[in-house]
C-alpha positions, 0 to 999 in steps of 0.5 A: 841670550840677546845680542847687545845693540850699539848706537852713536849719539849726535854728540859722537858718544857710543851707547850700548843697550844692556838687554838685562836691565834695558838701560843704554850705557855709554862706552867710553873710548870706543873708536878712539884710535880708529884712525891710528895704526896699531904697531906691535913689536914682534919681540914683545910677548903679550902673555908676559909683563910688557913693561919689563920687556920694553925696558930690556929692549930699550937697554939692548938698543942703547947698548947697540948705539953706544958701541958705535964709535966715531972715527976721527981722521 
């Protein structure tokens, strides 16, 4: 199997060559987050539904902050 070739167009778009068809196809979003660090929470298991885990973590966090009381006096 031939290795796919990539090239960048003058307008900044990235293209990949499909060796089967011989066509060049645009790769939307390629390199979009190159300058942004990827921050992952170690408590999130990527093999399980992420949304539910994030909600649970936010609920736990809000309970922790609501327990802190301000003492007057």
